[in-house]
Every structure is written in structure tokens, then in C-alpha cells.
N, C-alpha and C positions, 0 to 999 in steps of 0.2 A: 358690495357686489353679491355677497353670499345670500342676502335677503331676496335679491331678484332671481337668483338661480339656486334654489335649494338643492341639497345633496340628493342624489337618486336614492329612492327608498324611504325618504322622510316625507311625510304628508303634513301639510299645513292645515288642511281641513279633513279630519278623519271621517270616513264614510260610515254611516249607520248601517249595521247589519239588517238584512231583510226580516229576520225573526223579530228583532227589536222593533222595527217599524210596524210590523203587523200587530205585535202585542200592544204597542202604544196606541195605535188606531182603535183596537178593540176596547182598550181602557178608556179612551176618549169617548167612545160611543156609550159604553156601559155606565161609566161614572157620570158622564154628562146627562144621560137620560134619567138616571137615578137622582142626581142633584136637582134637575129641573122638576121632576115629579114630587120629590120630597119637599122641595121649597113651595111648590104650588099647594100641596096638601096642607102645609103649615099655614099658609095664608088663607086658604079656603077650607079650613078644617071642618066647620059645621056642614058645609055643602057636601064635602067628601063623605062625612059620616052618613048623611042622609042617602046619597046616591049609592054608596057602597053597601049600605044596609039593605036597600031595595034590591040591588043586584044579588046579594047573598041570599035573600029570601026567595027571589024569583027563580034562581038556579040551584037552590038548596046547597049552598057552599058553606058547610060548617067550619072549614079551615080558615075562613076569613074572620072568624070571631076574634082571633088574636089581633089582627090589624084594626078591626073595628073598636077594640078596647084600648088601642094605643093612644097615649096622650100626645098633644101637639109637640111637646118637648122631644119625643122620639123622632119625629119627622124633621124637626129643626136640627137636632144633633146629627141626624143622618145626612142632612144637606151639607153641613160643615165637613163631615168626614169624607163624603164623596168629593167635595171640592178639593180637599187635601190629596185625595187619591188621584184626581185628574191633574193636580199640580205636580205630583210626583211623576206621573207619566210624561208631562211636559218637560220636566227636568231631564228625564231619561232620554226623551226625544232629542234634547240638546247634548246628550252624552255626559250628563253629570250624575255621579254616583249618589249624591245626596237625594236625588229623586227616587232611587231604589229604596232607600231607608224610609223616606216619607210615604211611599206607596205601601211598603210592607207593614209599617205601623198602622196606616189607615185600614188596611185589610184586616189586621188583627183586631182593631177596634170595632170594625163592622161585624166581625164574627162574634165578639163578646158582648156587643151592645144589646142584642135581644135578650141575652141571659140576664142582664141588669134590669132592663125595662119590663120584661115579662116574667121575671123570676124563673127562668128555665134552668133545669139542672145541668144540661149539656148544650153545647153549640149545635147548630144545624150541620149534619154530616155533608150535604151537598155544598154548603158554603165553605166548609173547611177544605173539601177536595178541590173545588174550583179555585179558591183563593190560593191554596197550596200549589197547585199546578202553575198558576200565573207567577207566583213568587219564585218558584224553582226556575221557570223559563226566563224570567227577568234576571235572576242571579247568574244564569249561564252567560249573560251578556255584560256582566260587570267588568270583565277584562277590556271591554271596548270603551268604558267610561272613565272619566278622570275626576 
């Protein structure tokens, strides 16, 4: 009988907080688009190099040099890490703490990966700030996860 009529105040299906829902949706969008684009660049690497090179020359975009010099492995590894980031968000969507850890590790790898592939001395400040904000906001929702 107790299963049919739970005690007042006990929830059988915990409700996901609005902030967590918004963060997960933003992560699905961001990680999903990056996963898709990185994977397509990996598959069509030569075409990407040609088109991106033409765009860089036409609009005089010297900042694209780093991406134009990236090897296909950079985009392939990015694809996998973005997939794990999205998987982490999916786990948090289902209120599972392991998703937070998966997401946080993925973000740290995404921050450090350009340092490895491009031999940069420091990570990108905007990447650190943006990922840091998301990790902090996600961590504020850990109490709602099991």
C-alpha cells in the first residue's frame, strides 16, 4: 500500500531545476554543433582546408591560420570530446552526478587540447572563463543529482 500512496513530501520523480534544464539545453546545442562540425571537418578535411583558406584570404583573417594548420587528428579528437560533453549533459538531464564529472573533464580537455596540438603556452582565456562559468553553474545543481 505504501508504494501506491507515498508519504507526503517524498517525490518518486525528482523535478529538474530550471537552471539545470537551461544549462543542459545550451550544452546540447553547443556541444552538438561542435561535434557535428568537427566530425564533418575530419571527414572532409581537404575540402575544408581549401574553402577555409579561400575565405581567410578573401577576408584577410590571419587568426584562421591556426585552424588552417590543424591536423585532422585535432578535429577527430575534438569530436570525441564534444560527444562526451554532450553525454555528460544528457546524464545531468537525467539527474545523474556522473554526468557532471564527465562534462567537467570534457571541458578541461577541450581547454587543454589546443595547447597540445598547437603548442600554445597558455589556454584561451575566453574558453577558460566560459567553461568555468558552466562548470560552476552545473556544480550548483549537484545537490539535485544522485
